[in-house]
N, C-alpha and C positions, 0 to 999 in steps of 0.2 A: 621157158623163154621169158625174158624180161620185156614187157610191152613198152613200145615207144610211141610218141616222144616223151621226153622227160621234163619235169620241173626240177631245176638244180637247187638243192638246199645248201646254203652257205653258212647257216647258223650264225655263230658269233666268231667266225674265223678271224684271227688277229691281223692277218696280212694275206697277200695274194699267194704266197708260197703254200700256206695252209690249205688253200682252195685248189690245189693242183689237180685233184680228180675232176672237179667241175671244169677247170680250164682246159684239160685235155679233151673232154667231151665237146666243149664249145669249139675248140680249134679243129678237131678232126672229124667230128660228127655234128656239124652245126644244124643239120636238119632235125636232129633229135633233141635240140635244146630250145624249148619253148620260151623259157624265162628263168629268172632266179628269185629265190625267196631268202631274205636276210633278216636276222634278228637285230635289235638295237645294238649299236656299238660294233657291228661287223666291219672289219677293216679290209674286206675284199669286195671287189666290184667287177663283174665280168663284162659290163657294158650291155647286158641284156635287160629286157624290161623287168622291173620289179613287179611281182605279181602276188596277190593273195592266192590262197588255195582255190577259192571259188573262181577267180579270174583265170587261173591256169587250167582248171577243168573245162571252163567254157572255151578256152583256146585249143583244147584237144589233148592236153597232157594226161598221160595214163599212169606214169610212175614217178614218185618222188625219189630222187636219187640224192643220197647224202654225199655231197661233193667235197667234203673236207677230209683231209688226212691229218688228224691231230696226233700229238705224241701219245702213244699208248692206245689209240683208237677207241676212245670211250664215248658213251652216249650220256650227255649231261641231262639234268632235270629239265632245263629250259628246252632242250631239243625234244625231249620226250613229249612235252605238251603239243608241239607241232606235229610230231609223228602220229600221235593218237588222232589228232584232228584230221590229218591227211587220210588215214584209213577210213574215218567216218565220212569223209567227203567223197570217198570212192577211189582213192589212189592205192596202187600197190606201192610197196617200199623196197628200195634196193640200197645196199651199202656194202662197203668193203672194209669195214672196221673190224678190229680184233674183238671188240664188244659186239657179239652177234645179235642180230634182231631176234632170232629164234630163241635166244636165251633170256629174253625179257618177257616175263609172264603176262604183263599188262598188254604189251603189243600183240602177243600171240592170241590172247583172249579177244581183243578187238578185231584182229584179222579174221579169226574164226567166226565172230558174230556178224561181220560185214561181208564175208566171202572174199576177202582180199588176200594177196600173196605177199610173203616176206622173202626177199632174195638176198642171201648172204653170199657174195661172190668170193669172199676170202675163206672159203671152206673147201679143202681138197675133196674131190669127188672120185678120185682114183686111188687104188692101192699101189703106190709107186715102188719100183724096185730099188735096191741098193745099187749104186753105181759100180760098174765093173771096168770102165775105161776102154771098152771095146771100140775100135775105130769104126765110124759110120761113113757111108758114101755121102757125097754132096759136100757143100761148103757152108761154113758158119761164121758169122760176124757178130761180135759182142762189143757194145759201147761200155766203157768203164770210166768212172768219174773221179775227180778230185774231192767230191763231196756228194751228198744226197741232193736230189732236186736240182740238177744242173743241166738237164736236157737229154738224158740218155734215151728215154722213150721217144721223144720228139725226133731225135737223130735217126733211130731205127725206122720209125713210121715214114719220115720224109724220104729216107733212102729207098724203102719199099715202093713208095709211090713213083719215084723217079725211075727205078728199075723196071717197073711195070710199063711206064711210058716208053722205055727203050726196048720193050719186048724181052726183057731178061726174066729169068725164072727166080722169083723171090717170095718169101713168106715172112711176115712179121709174126714173131712168137711172143705172145704176152706172158709176163711173169708177175704182174701186180694188178691191183684192183682197177686202176685206171685203164690199163691196156685191155683187161678182160671186159670192162664195160664198153670200151670202144669197139672191140672186135667180136665179143660174144663168146670167146673161148680162151683157154690158156691155163697156166699153173699158178695158183696163189702161193708163190714160193715161200714167203715169210710165215705162212701158216702150216707148212709142211714140217713134219718131225725131222730134226736135224740130220739123223742118219740117212734119210731118204731124199734130202734136198738135191744133191748132185744127181741122183738117179732119176728124179722127176724131170730134170733138164735133159738127160739122155732120152727119156721117154718123149719129151716135147719136141725133140729135134732128131727124128729117126733117120734111117737110110733114105736117101733121095737121089734124084738124077745128079750126075757128076757136075753139071753146070748150074745146079740150083743152089741159091743162097738162102739160108735161114738167118734172119735178122733178129737176134735175141734181145728182148727188152732188158736193159741193165737195171740193177738194183743196188742201193747202198753205195758204199765206197770202201776199199781196202783200208783207207785211212780214217774211217769213222768208227770210233770205238763201240758205238751202239749197234751198227748194222753191217759190220765187215763180213759176218758169216754168210749172208746171202750172196755177197759178191764172190766169195771164194767158191761157193757151190756152182755159180754160173760159169766161172772160169774153168773149173775142172769138169763139171758135167757137160758144159757146152762144147768143150774141146775146140775153141774157136780157131779158125784159120787166120782171122784178122781181128785186131782190136782197133776201136776208134776211141781216142782219148777225149773225154768231155770235161769242160771247165767253165766256170762262171767267174770272170776276173775281178768283179767288184765285191765279191764276198769277203768280209773282214774276218769272219770266224766260221767254223764248221756249223752246219745246220743243227741248232739245239745245243751246241757245245761252245759256249762263249770263251772257254779257256784253250781252245784248240784252233790253230791257224791252218787253213787249207794248204796242202802241199803244192809244189810246183808241178807243171806238166812233165818236166824231166823226171821228177821223183816218181810220178805215177807210171811213166813209161818204164823206168828202171825197176820198179817193184812188180808191176802187173805182168810184164812180158816174160820174165823167168818163171813165174808161177804158171802162166799159160802153157809154156813149153814143157812143163812136166807132163801134161796130158796130150799136147800136140807139139812135137818138136819143130814143126814147120811154121808155127804161128809168127805173124809179123804185126807190127803197128802200121796201119794203113793210112791213118790221117788223124786230124784233130777237129773236133766240133766245139765251137765256142758259143755260149749263150751270151749274146751281146745286148739283150733287151734294155739294160740300164746304161748303155753307152750311146753317144751320138753316132751317126752313120760314119762320119769322118774318123772318129776315134776307133770305131769298130774295125774299119777297113785297115787302118794303120796297125792295129794290134794283130790282126790276122796276117798281115804282111810280115810283121816282126817274127811271128811264130814260124812261118814258112821259111824265113831266112835262118833262124837260129836252130830249128829242129829238122830242117830238110824234109818236111812233111806237108802235104796239102792241108790247108786249114780254111774252114768256112763256118758261118752260122747257117745251118741247113734250113732253118725256118725263115730267117730274114733274107738270106742271099741265095738260098737253094743248096741242095746237097750234091750238085753235079761233080765237084772235085772228089768227093768221097766215093761216089759211084764209079768214077773213072779209075780210082785206085783199086777198087775191087775187081773191075773188069780187066785190069792189067795183071791180076794174079793168076 
């Protein structure tokens, strides 16, 4: 078990999107976020207290969590200095990077010498099966996005919280490092061998009560040339009964791909739904989730109204305005 609370390490993250792991913990598990630790030039700020290692330990933090999801998931030399110092100060370390803590000999040596633990949450702990497409009981909802980091996880968690408030049966199923750090369980999908990815999602969303909804954390985008594979595994392994289309309307280009323009919501609908119906012929698009954080409230509401008119689907920003419309849509299925 990863000990809480956390000190969230932002390193030299260039912007807030790069700190999405830490942001997710701050937003959904605020009691676990004691403060933040940033290196010079860091472009992210969670609005938490900036702390030294010593200050965070005095405040009760037990684990330093690398809260950055950088391209390639690597540990830089500058980060390494902080990680070694954290172990020496008495922290455990937790990360969801592709560059595993346990593969760094100096970190392993210091952890052994200090009696501290290294937690790599992006390591599969199960021998997942190959998907066979067998239909499972229960219902499943999958958010799919026009790009990476547009709010797929936030959508699923917000919907789970609202469904629990309504006494509906629902479980958020984490498929990435942030979700796993928030919930303590899940499948690190992008670290699963390709042949077993869809099978891991079948394993994650087993038979359940007929009125139970699995809310599967979305990953990547079918339109993102770097990360489309994980999305496809979720679509076929998850066999969703409902898709939620997720979008960030101010994005000028795909995340990390300056030469690629994000697709329209209509293009996402027309691409994702036929693929989903390969595994579940009854799948429908239930609604639209829009990340409006970079829009004024007036502009955000006008944009959502426009989507509802043009696409004949309920649309909301589930974090800003609540997920009620999306939950209503699932309840009606």
